[in-house]
C-alpha positions as CSV (number, residue, x, y, z in Angstrom):
1,Q,168.2,131.3,60.4
2,V,164.7,129.8,60.6
3,Q,163.7,126.7,62.5
4,L,160.4,124.9,62.6
5,V,160.0,123.4,66.1
6,E,157.4,120.6,66.3
7,S,156.0,119.0,69.4
8,G,153.2,116.8,70.6
9,G,154.0,113.4,69.1
10,G,154.0,110.2,71.1
11,L,152.8,106.7,71.6
12,V,149.0,106.3,71.8
13,Q,146.4,103.5,71.5
14,P,144.0,103.3,68.6
15,G,141.1,105.7,69.0
16,A,143.2,108.2,71.0
17,S,143.9,111.8,70.2
18,L,147.1,113.9,69.8
19,R,147.7,117.5,69.0
20,L,150.8,118.5,67.1
21,S,152.2,122.0,67.2
22,C,154.8,123.7,65.0
23,V,156.2,127.1,65.5
24,A,158.6,129.0,63.4
25,S,161.5,130.5,65.3
26,G,165.0,131.7,64.9
27,S,167.2,134.7,64.5
28,D,166.0,135.7,60.9
29,F,163.0,137.7,61.9
30,R,162.5,139.0,58.3
31,A,162.4,135.4,57.0
32,I,160.0,134.4,59.8
33,L,157.7,137.3,59.0
34,N,157.6,136.3,55.4
35,I,156.4,132.8,56.1
36,N,153.0,132.6,54.4
37,A,152.1,128.9,54.4
38,M,152.5,126.2,57.0
39,N,151.3,122.7,56.4
40,W,151.7,119.1,57.7
41,Y,153.3,116.1,56.0
42,R,154.0,112.6,57.3
43,Q,156.2,109.7,56.3
44,A,155.5,106.2,57.4
45,P,158.2,103.5,57.3
46,G,158.9,102.4,53.8
47,K,156.6,105.0,52.3
48,E,157.0,108.3,50.6
49,R,156.3,111.5,52.4
50,E,152.7,112.6,51.9
51,L,150.7,115.7,52.5
52,V,148.4,115.3,55.5
53,A,146.8,118.7,55.9
54,A,147.3,122.2,54.4
55,F,145.7,125.5,53.7
56,S,144.9,126.5,50.2
57,S,145.8,130.0,48.9
58,D,142.3,131.2,49.8
59,G,142.5,129.8,53.3
60,Q,140.5,126.6,52.7
61,T,141.7,123.5,54.4
62,I,142.9,120.5,52.4
63,Y,143.2,117.0,53.8
64,A,144.5,113.6,52.7
65,D,141.5,111.3,52.1
66,S,142.8,109.0,54.8
67,V,142.5,111.6,57.5
68,K,139.4,113.6,56.5
69,G,136.9,113.9,59.3
70,R,139.5,112.9,61.9
71,F,142.3,115.5,61.6
72,T,142.0,119.3,61.8
73,I,144.6,121.8,60.8
74,S,144.6,125.3,62.4
75,R,146.9,128.2,62.5
76,D,147.8,131.5,64.0
77,N,149.5,133.5,61.3
78,S,150.6,136.2,63.7
79,K,152.5,133.7,65.8
80,K,153.7,131.6,62.8
81,T,152.2,128.6,64.5
82,V,150.3,125.7,63.0
83,W,148.5,122.9,64.8
84,L,147.3,119.4,63.8
85,Q,144.5,118.0,65.9
86,M,144.4,114.3,65.4
87,N,141.4,112.3,66.6
88,S,140.4,108.7,66.3
89,L,143.9,107.7,65.6
90,K,144.6,104.5,63.7
91,P,147.7,102.3,63.5
92,E,148.0,103.4,59.9
93,D,148.6,106.9,61.1
94,T,151.9,105.8,62.6
95,A,154.5,108.0,60.9
96,V,157.0,110.8,61.4
97,Y,155.0,114.0,61.1
98,Y,156.8,117.0,59.6
99,C,155.9,120.7,59.6
100,Y,156.5,122.5,56.3
101,A,156.6,126.2,55.7
102,V,157.1,128.4,52.7
103,G,158.3,132.0,52.7
104,L,161.5,133.4,51.4
105,H,162.6,129.7,51.3
106,I,161.2,126.3,52.0
107,Y,161.6,125.0,55.5
108,W,161.1,121.6,57.1
109,G,160.8,120.7,60.7
110,Q,162.8,117.9,62.2
111,G,159.8,115.7,62.5
112,T,157.9,114.3,65.5
113,Q,157.1,110.6,65.8
114,V,153.5,109.5,66.2
115,T,153.0,105.8,67.0
116,V,149.5,104.3,67.2
117,S,149.6,100.8,68.7
118,S,147.7,98.7,71.2
């Protein structure tokens, strides 16, 4: 069994920062070791889930146009952990943020709510 455990969401004012974390855990150590990609998606109310930040196959970072220059994805492959540093948050960043991982299977986290409001 593999779980993606996210943390770091919350309610902040516009212009603030948050750092999301996601770590793969569980009892299936073989499956965890085989995780080779961890990325971030988000889903705003009434909208489809969208890719926020990811790593390409050659390790380059990929960002949605709406977050370029404000969000930074980073990872520690050895610890099966991925982070999303979010700066200069805007109300339109309000969404549930999901961690996504690929290995032997596709895994999704339970989501963490990010609300940006004054």
